[in-house]
C-alpha positions as YAML, in Angstrom:
chain: A
units: angstrom
residues:
- id: 1
  name: UNK
  ca: [42.44, 81.66, -124.10]
- id: 2
  name: UNK
  ca: [41.04, 84.99, -123.17]
- id: 3
  name: UNK
  ca: [41.74, 88.64, -123.63]
- id: 4
  name: UNK
  ca: [44.02, 88.62, -120.60]
- id: 5
  name: UNK
  ca: [46.50, 86.42, -122.49]
- id: 6
  name: UNK
  ca: [46.80, 89.14, -125.13]
- id: 7
  name: UNK
  ca: [47.18, 91.80, -122.46]
- id: 8
  name: UNK
  ca: [50.04, 89.84, -120.91]
- id: 9
  name: UNK
  ca: [51.51, 89.63, -124.41]
- id: 10
  name: UNK
  ca: [51.50, 93.42, -124.54]
- id: 11
  name: UNK
  ca: [53.30, 93.54, -121.18]
- id: 12
  name: UNK
  ca: [55.87, 91.08, -122.54]
- id: 13
  name: UNK
  ca: [56.32, 93.22, -125.64]
- id: 14
  name: UNK
  ca: [57.03, 96.23, -123.43]
- id: 15
  name: UNK
  ca: [59.69, 94.20, -121.62]
- id: 16
  name: UNK
  ca: [61.16, 93.13, -124.97]
- id: 17
  name: UNK
  ca: [61.38, 96.81, -125.96]
- id: 18
  name: UNK
  ca: [63.12, 97.59, -122.68]
- id: 19
  name: UNK
  ca: [65.68, 94.81, -123.12]
- id: 20
  name: UNK
  ca: [66.33, 95.68, -126.78]
- id: 21
  name: UNK
  ca: [66.87, 99.37, -125.98]
- id: 22
  name: UNK
  ca: [68.61, 98.84, -122.62]
- id: 23
  name: UNK
  ca: [71.80, 100.67, -123.61]
- id: 24
  name: UNK
  ca: [69.99, 103.40, -125.52]
- id: 25
  name: UNK
  ca: [67.78, 104.26, -122.55]
- id: 26
  name: UNK
  ca: [70.67, 104.65, -120.09]
- id: 27
  name: UNK
  ca: [71.25, 108.22, -121.23]
- id: 28
  name: UNK
  ca: [67.72, 109.26, -120.42]
- id: 29
  name: UNK
  ca: [68.26, 109.15, -116.67]
- id: 30
  name: UNK
  ca: [65.36, 107.49, -114.93]
- id: 31
  name: UNK
  ca: [63.50, 106.40, -118.08]
- id: 32
  name: UNK
  ca: [64.82, 102.84, -117.83]
- id: 33
  name: UNK
  ca: [63.80, 102.63, -114.18]
- id: 34
  name: UNK
  ca: [60.32, 103.91, -114.94]
- id: 35
  name: UNK
  ca: [59.84, 101.22, -117.61]
- id: 36
  name: UNK
  ca: [61.06, 98.50, -115.25]
- id: 37
  name: UNK
  ca: [58.79, 99.62, -112.41]
- id: 38
  name: UNK
  ca: [55.74, 99.85, -114.65]
- id: 39
  name: UNK
  ca: [56.19, 96.35, -116.02]
- id: 40
  name: UNK
  ca: [57.00, 94.80, -112.64]
- id: 41
  name: UNK
  ca: [54.07, 96.41, -110.83]
- id: 42
  name: UNK
  ca: [51.55, 95.56, -113.54]
- id: 43
  name: UNK
  ca: [52.63, 91.93, -113.87]
- id: 44
  name: UNK
  ca: [52.92, 91.26, -110.13]
- id: 45
  name: UNK
  ca: [49.59, 92.89, -109.37]
- id: 46
  name: UNK
  ca: [47.93, 91.03, -112.22]
- id: 47
  name: UNK
  ca: [49.11, 87.68, -110.89]
- id: 48
  name: UNK
  ca: [48.14, 88.58, -107.31]
- id: 49
  name: UNK
  ca: [44.67, 89.80, -108.21]
- id: 50
  name: UNK
  ca: [43.63, 87.04, -110.61]
- id: 51
  name: UNK
  ca: [40.74, 84.90, -109.53]
- id: 52
  name: UNK
  ca: [40.89, 81.19, -108.89]
- id: 53
  name: UNK
  ca: [39.47, 80.42, -112.34]
- id: 54
  name: UNK
  ca: [42.25, 82.22, -114.21]
- id: 55
  name: UNK
  ca: [44.54, 80.17, -116.41]
- id: 56
  name: UNK
  ca: [47.96, 81.19, -115.16]
- id: 57
  name: UNK
  ca: [49.78, 79.19, -117.84]
- id: 58
  name: UNK
  ca: [47.95, 81.12, -120.57]
- id: 59
  name: UNK
  ca: [49.05, 84.37, -118.93]
- id: 60
  name: UNK
  ca: [52.66, 83.19, -118.72]
- id: 61
  name: UNK
  ca: [52.54, 81.95, -122.33]
- id: 62
  name: UNK
  ca: [51.19, 85.29, -123.52]
- id: 63
  name: UNK
  ca: [53.89, 87.15, -121.59]
- id: 64
  name: UNK
  ca: [56.75, 84.97, -122.90]
- id: 65
  name: UNK
  ca: [55.60, 85.04, -126.50]
- id: 66
  name: UNK
  ca: [55.00, 88.80, -126.27]
- id: 67
  name: UNK
  ca: [58.53, 89.24, -124.92]
- id: 68
  name: UNK
  ca: [60.17, 87.50, -127.87]
- id: 69
  name: UNK
  ca: [57.93, 89.19, -130.42]
- id: 70
  name: UNK
  ca: [58.82, 92.48, -128.73]
- id: 71
  name: UNK
  ca: [62.50, 91.78, -129.29]
- id: 72
  name: UNK
  ca: [62.16, 91.57, -133.05]
- id: 73
  name: UNK
  ca: [59.51, 94.24, -133.68]
- id: 74
  name: UNK
  ca: [61.13, 96.91, -131.51]
- id: 75
  name: UNK
  ca: [62.74, 99.86, -133.19]
- id: 76
  name: UNK
  ca: [65.91, 101.42, -131.89]
- id: 77
  name: UNK
  ca: [65.22, 104.24, -129.43]
- id: 78
  name: UNK
  ca: [66.75, 107.43, -130.80]
- id: 79
  name: UNK
  ca: [67.84, 110.05, -128.31]
- id: 80
  name: UNK
  ca: [66.97, 113.63, -129.26]
- id: 81
  name: UNK
  ca: [70.06, 115.12, -130.85]
- id: 82
  name: UNK
  ca: [71.79, 111.74, -131.03]
- id: 83
  name: UNK
  ca: [73.53, 110.24, -134.03]
- id: 84
  name: UNK
  ca: [71.87, 107.14, -135.46]
- id: 85
  name: UNK
  ca: [74.30, 104.33, -136.11]
- id: 86
  name: UNK
  ca: [73.76, 100.74, -137.17]
- id: 87
  name: UNK
  ca: [72.77, 98.02, -134.76]
- id: 88
  name: UNK
  ca: [75.30, 96.98, -132.15]
- id: 89
  name: UNK
  ca: [76.14, 93.28, -131.68]
- id: 90
  name: UNK
  ca: [73.91, 93.27, -128.58]
- id: 91
  name: UNK
  ca: [70.95, 94.60, -130.59]
- id: 92
  name: UNK
  ca: [71.59, 92.12, -133.40]
- id: 93
  name: UNK
  ca: [71.61, 89.29, -130.86]
- id: 94
  name: UNK
  ca: [68.27, 90.52, -129.45]
- id: 95
  name: UNK
  ca: [66.72, 90.72, -132.92]
- id: 96
  name: UNK
  ca: [67.95, 87.29, -134.04]
- id: 97
  name: UNK
  ca: [66.96, 85.55, -130.81]
- id: 98
  name: UNK
  ca: [63.53, 87.17, -131.11]
- id: 99
  name: UNK
  ca: [63.22, 85.88, -134.68]
- id: 100
  name: UNK
  ca: [64.32, 82.37, -133.75]
- id: 101
  name: UNK
  ca: [62.17, 81.88, -130.66]
- id: 102
  name: UNK
  ca: [59.13, 83.48, -132.31]
- id: 103
  name: UNK
  ca: [59.55, 81.09, -135.23]
- id: 104
  name: UNK
  ca: [59.70, 78.15, -132.84]
- id: 105
  name: UNK
  ca: [56.72, 79.35, -130.77]
- id: 106
  name: UNK
  ca: [54.42, 80.19, -133.67]
- id: 107
  name: UNK
  ca: [55.30, 78.60, -136.97]
- id: 108
  name: UNK
  ca: [56.43, 75.16, -135.85]
- id: 109
  name: UNK
  ca: [53.18, 74.40, -133.94]
- id: 110
  name: UNK
  ca: [51.20, 75.87, -136.84]
- id: 111
  name: UNK
  ca: [52.92, 73.53, -139.30]
- id: 112
  name: UNK
  ca: [52.35, 70.57, -136.98]
- id: 113
  name: UNK
  ca: [48.62, 71.39, -136.76]
- id: 114
  name: UNK
  ca: [48.22, 72.01, -140.47]
- id: 115
  name: UNK
  ca: [50.20, 69.05, -141.77]
- id: 116
  name: UNK
  ca: [49.64, 66.41, -139.08]
...
């Protein structure tokens, strides 16, 4: 693994933030579109410009794990002047799926390595 795997994890976390706050960002006009374009351009260009010795599976693994970690560490985006309410069912689903998949991706392999 290299530093690029962690960088792809950060890109995945940004996508997790975007998905978690999808409905909250719709009121900000083009903010949702700007986030989507940034993530798409960075990821596509990164895959196109990687050398032949790059481990593409490590990049994909970093991106996927960063996405699910981003779902459960993201805070709710609060619009200026908006009223904060509890989490919607959509946001709860994002949080719980982030918890579950992160548990599967991190803790289960860790337990297998430690206790096998």
